[in-house]
C-alpha positions as CSV (number, residue, x, y, z in Angstrom):
1,M,-34.0,97.4,-267.9
2,N,-34.0,95.3,-264.8
3,D,-36.7,92.7,-264.1
4,V,-38.2,94.5,-261.0
5,L,-38.8,97.7,-263.1
6,K,-40.3,95.7,-265.9
7,Q,-42.7,94.0,-263.5
8,R,-43.6,97.3,-261.9
9,I,-44.4,98.8,-265.3
10,A,-46.4,95.7,-266.3
11,R,-48.5,95.9,-263.2
12,A,-49.2,99.6,-263.8
13,L,-50.2,98.9,-267.4
14,E,-52.6,96.1,-266.5
15,R,-54.8,98.6,-264.7
16,L,-55.1,100.9,-267.7
17,S,-57.9,101.0,-270.3
18,D,-56.9,100.4,-273.9
19,E,-57.2,104.0,-274.7
20,R,-54.8,105.0,-271.9
21,A,-52.4,102.1,-272.8
22,Y,-52.2,103.5,-276.4
23,Q,-51.3,106.9,-274.9
24,V,-48.5,105.2,-273.0
25,L,-47.4,103.4,-276.2
26,D,-47.3,106.8,-278.0
27,Y,-45.1,108.2,-275.3
28,V,-42.8,105.3,-275.2
29,E,-42.4,105.4,-279.0
30,F,-41.7,109.2,-278.8
31,L,-39.0,108.5,-276.2
32,E,-37.5,105.7,-278.5
33,S,-37.5,108.1,-281.5
34,R,-35.8,110.8,-279.5
35,Y,-33.3,108.8,-277.5
36,A,-32.7,105.4,-279.1
37,E,-33.0,103.3,-282.2
38,R,-36.4,101.6,-282.3
39,A,-36.0,97.9,-281.9
40,R,-38.3,96.3,-284.5
41,P,-39.5,92.7,-283.9
42,S,-37.7,90.1,-285.9
43,N,-40.8,87.9,-286.3
44,L,-42.6,88.6,-289.6
45,F,-46.0,88.1,-288.0
46,A,-45.2,90.6,-285.2
47,R,-44.1,93.2,-287.7
48,I,-47.3,92.7,-289.7
49,T,-49.3,93.0,-286.6
50,E,-47.6,96.3,-285.6
51,K,-48.0,97.7,-289.0
52,V,-51.8,96.9,-289.0
53,E,-52.1,98.4,-285.5
54,D,-50.2,101.6,-286.5
55,T,-52.3,102.0,-289.6
56,M,-55.6,101.6,-287.6
57,R,-54.4,104.1,-285.1
58,A,-53.3,106.6,-287.8
59,G,-56.8,106.2,-289.3
60,K,-58.2,107.2,-285.9
61,L,-60.4,104.1,-285.7
62,P,-62.2,103.5,-282.4
63,I,-60.1,101.8,-279.7
64,Q,-62.6,98.9,-279.5
65,A,-62.0,98.1,-283.1
66,I,-58.2,98.3,-282.7
67,S,-58.3,96.2,-279.6
68,G,-60.6,93.6,-281.2
69,T,-58.4,93.3,-284.3
70,M,-55.2,93.0,-282.1
71,G,-57.0,90.3,-280.1
72,V,-57.7,88.3,-283.3
73,M,-54.2,88.8,-284.6
74,D,-52.7,87.7,-281.2
75,G,-54.8,84.6,-281.4
76,A,-53.6,84.0,-284.9
77,A,-50.0,84.4,-283.8
78,K,-50.5,81.8,-281.1
79,V,-52.0,79.4,-283.6
80,M,-49.0,80.0,-285.9
81,K,-46.5,79.4,-283.1
82,G,-48.3,76.2,-282.3
83,L,-48.2,75.0,-285.9
84,A,-44.5,75.9,-286.0
85,A,-43.8,74.0,-282.8
86,A,-45.8,71.0,-284.2
87,G,-43.8,71.1,-287.5
88,Q,-40.5,71.3,-285.6
89,A,-41.5,68.2,-283.5
90,V,-42.4,66.3,-286.6
91,V,-39.0,67.1,-288.1
92,E,-37.2,66.2,-284.9
93,E,-39.0,62.8,-284.8
94,A,-38.2,62.1,-288.4
95,V,-34.5,62.8,-287.8
96,K,-34.5,60.6,-284.7
97,A,-36.2,57.8,-286.7
98,K,-33.7,58.1,-289.5
99,D,-30.7,58.1,-287.1
100,T,-32.2,55.0,-285.3
101,K,-32.7,53.2,-288.6
102,E,-29.1,54.0,-289.8
103,T,-27.5,52.9,-286.5
104,G,-29.8,49.9,-286.0
């Protein structure tokens, strides 16, 4: 999909309520099942989040409850990404310090 089309779809989605956005998601997933293989996220946390969301939707929970839960899980995902980035930075600094010590 080209970037212009992605941006146009994103702008249209931003104006929708959560309830209507879930209807759009249902339709997109229908199209995926009918015409293409569904691309599953490779990130473990994203897969867990999708499973929780699908389970809540299947249980016909109120949209507000689903949206609130997804907001919390999105926040948790951001925290996890931040922790992973911080851990990576620590490892990179340790490797640099080791290399400097060995060459110095």
